[in-house]
MARZA-72985 format. One record per residue (C-alpha): z, y, x. Coordinates in nm, 3 decimals. Layout:
N
PT, Z, Y, X
...
% end
This chain:
92
PT, 9.741, 9.658, 8.141
PT, 9.970, 9.437, 8.308
PT, 10.154, 9.507, 8.654
PT, 10.351, 9.742, 8.808
PT, 10.400, 10.099, 8.618
PT, 10.380, 10.395, 8.806
PT, 10.712, 10.482, 8.973
PT, 10.816, 10.145, 9.022
PT, 10.924, 9.932, 9.312
PT, 10.801, 9.589, 9.402
PT, 10.848, 9.393, 9.705
PT, 10.611, 9.336, 9.946
PT, 10.599, 8.973, 9.981
PT, 10.593, 8.668, 9.743
PT, 10.861, 8.707, 9.481
PT, 11.100, 8.479, 9.631
PT, 11.165, 8.707, 9.931
PT, 11.100, 9.016, 10.054
PT, 10.814, 9.040, 10.334
PT, 10.823, 8.762, 10.559
PT, 10.626, 8.731, 10.853
PT, 10.434, 8.467, 10.929
PT, 10.713, 8.420, 11.239
PT, 10.966, 8.420, 10.978
PT, 11.110, 8.803, 11.073
PT, 11.286, 8.950, 10.752
PT, 11.089, 9.283, 10.721
PT, 11.200, 9.355, 10.371
PT, 10.992, 9.646, 10.320
PT, 10.858, 9.726, 9.962
PT, 10.605, 9.916, 9.838
PT, 10.617, 10.214, 9.525
PT, 10.273, 10.343, 9.353
PT, 10.360, 10.683, 9.209
PT, 10.143, 10.946, 8.988
PT, 10.157, 11.285, 9.155
PT, 10.016, 11.587, 9.141
PT, 9.639, 11.563, 9.203
PT, 9.633, 11.168, 9.210
PT, 9.848, 10.941, 9.337
PT, 10.024, 10.831, 9.610
PT, 10.189, 10.494, 9.762
PT, 10.482, 10.486, 9.940
PT, 10.613, 10.211, 10.204
PT, 10.995, 10.168, 10.141
PT, 11.191, 10.073, 10.460
PT, 11.485, 9.774, 10.411
PT, 11.741, 10.045, 10.278
PT, 11.495, 10.207, 10.016
PT, 11.386, 10.520, 10.217
PT, 11.043, 10.598, 10.215
PT, 10.894, 10.571, 10.577
PT, 10.515, 10.652, 10.541
PT, 10.317, 10.797, 10.221
PT, 9.959, 10.788, 10.167
PT, 9.795, 11.017, 9.877
PT, 9.489, 10.870, 9.668
PT, 9.245, 10.977, 9.444
PT, 9.297, 10.751, 9.166
PT, 9.475, 10.492, 8.998
PT, 9.256, 10.186, 9.155
PT, 9.251, 10.350, 9.490
PT, 9.642, 10.357, 9.489
PT, 9.661, 10.016, 9.383
PT, 9.397, 9.830, 9.581
PT, 9.604, 10.011, 9.935
PT, 9.908, 9.908, 9.790
PT, 9.834, 9.540, 9.760
PT, 9.658, 9.534, 10.112
PT, 10.051, 9.682, 10.223
PT, 10.194, 9.405, 10.018
PT, 9.961, 9.132, 10.195
PT, 10.026, 9.284, 10.548
PT, 10.397, 9.259, 10.524
PT, 10.382, 8.909, 10.414
PT, 10.094, 8.790, 10.669
PT, 10.234, 8.994, 10.981
PT, 10.577, 8.936, 11.185
PT, 10.813, 9.290, 11.148
PT, 10.689, 9.438, 11.434
PT, 10.313, 9.406, 11.369
PT, 10.354, 9.524, 11.049
PT, 10.541, 9.865, 11.160
PT, 10.308, 9.883, 11.468
PT, 9.977, 9.865, 11.218
PT, 10.154, 10.116, 10.974
PT, 10.307, 10.322, 11.255
PT, 10.653, 10.298, 11.134
PT, 10.949, 10.382, 11.285
PT, 11.203, 10.068, 11.453
PT, 11.482, 9.979, 11.164
PT, 11.784, 10.186, 11.262
% end
């Protein structure tokens, strides 16, 4: 199976940049998919790579689907809208 492995970090946007919203804001968020006790976890990481949100998933397919959705939102939305949608804290 190709793609991101468990515990690997991947930028949430196109390979050329980290999460640039449609308005040109630099979001810099990343997504990490990890195997966890009782299932899988998807972590949204802030620009400093600190986790700011965690979602528990029942299996790998659910985790990868959710992670893909988060990446798409980070690419499409402005930084402000992305943070509001996922209820993330303001950057320091």
